[in-house]
C-alpha positions as CSV (number, residue, x, y, z in Angstrom):
1,M,-53.5,149.8,-14.3
2,K,-54.8,153.3,-15.3
3,S,-55.6,151.9,-18.8
4,I,-57.8,149.2,-17.3
5,E,-59.6,151.7,-15.1
6,N,-60.1,154.1,-18.0
7,T,-61.5,151.3,-20.2
8,Y,-63.8,150.2,-17.4
9,K,-65.1,153.7,-16.8
10,K,-65.8,154.1,-20.6
11,I,-67.7,150.9,-20.6
12,V,-69.8,151.8,-17.6
13,D,-70.4,155.3,-18.9
14,S,-71.6,153.9,-22.2
15,V,-74.5,152.0,-20.5
16,P,-77.8,153.9,-21.3
17,D,-79.6,155.5,-18.3
18,S,-82.7,153.3,-19.1
19,I,-80.7,150.1,-18.6
20,N,-79.2,151.4,-15.3
21,Q,-82.7,152.3,-14.1
22,E,-84.0,148.8,-15.2
23,V,-81.3,147.0,-13.3
24,E,-81.9,149.2,-10.2
25,W,-85.6,148.4,-10.2
26,E,-85.0,144.7,-10.7
27,I,-82.6,144.6,-7.8
28,A,-85.0,146.7,-5.6
29,V,-87.9,144.3,-6.4
30,S,-85.7,141.2,-5.7
31,N,-84.5,142.7,-2.4
32,K,-88.1,143.5,-1.3
33,I,-89.2,139.9,-2.1
34,A,-86.3,138.6,0.0
35,V,-87.1,140.9,2.9
36,L,-90.8,139.9,2.8
37,M,-90.0,136.2,2.6
38,Q,-87.7,136.6,5.6
39,S,-90.3,138.5,7.6
40,K,-92.8,135.6,6.9
41,G,-90.1,133.0,7.6
42,L,-90.6,131.5,4.2
43,S,-87.9,129.4,2.4
44,K,-87.7,129.6,-1.4
45,K,-89.4,126.2,-1.6
46,E,-92.3,127.2,0.7
47,F,-92.7,130.5,-1.1
48,A,-92.7,128.7,-4.5
49,E,-95.3,126.2,-3.3
50,Q,-97.6,128.9,-2.0
51,M,-97.3,131.0,-5.2
52,G,-97.8,127.9,-7.4
53,K,-94.3,128.4,-8.9
54,N,-91.2,126.3,-9.3
55,P,-88.4,127.0,-6.8
56,S,-86.2,127.7,-9.8
57,E,-88.4,130.6,-10.7
58,I,-88.1,132.1,-7.2
59,T,-84.4,131.7,-7.5
60,K,-84.5,133.8,-10.7
61,W,-86.7,136.4,-9.0
62,L,-84.2,136.7,-6.1
63,S,-81.2,137.0,-8.5
64,G,-81.9,140.6,-9.3
65,Q,-81.8,139.8,-13.0
66,H,-85.4,138.8,-13.6
67,N,-87.5,141.0,-15.9
68,F,-90.8,141.1,-13.9
69,T,-94.1,141.6,-15.6
70,L,-96.7,143.8,-14.0
71,R,-98.8,140.8,-13.5
72,T,-96.1,139.0,-11.5
73,I,-95.5,142.1,-9.4
74,A,-99.2,142.3,-8.7
75,E,-99.3,138.6,-7.7
76,I,-96.4,139.0,-5.4
77,S,-98.0,142.2,-3.9
78,A,-101.3,140.3,-3.3
79,F,-99.5,137.4,-1.8
80,F,-97.6,139.5,0.8
81,K,-100.5,142.1,1.1
82,S,-97.8,144.7,0.5
83,P,-97.3,146.8,-2.6
84,M,-94.1,146.0,-4.5
85,L,-94.2,149.3,-6.4
86,K,-95.3,152.8,-5.7
87,I,-95.9,155.1,-8.7
């Protein structure tokens, strides 16, 4: 079992910091979208319709694995009247 743990730790430690940061931000944006949707009582389908998107795209956004463009983040921010990012 120690060998598996050591191998896992080596793999995790080999991931570049930039990738870890990217994943952290993707999850943070996805979580914020989910919270804002919930606060507005919006289903994925309703949110998609109001944003002019397919529900499958909203599912990708909420997966935490979507690579958001600044344009998309700006559109989401404008929709919710809430900044998705603070720099």
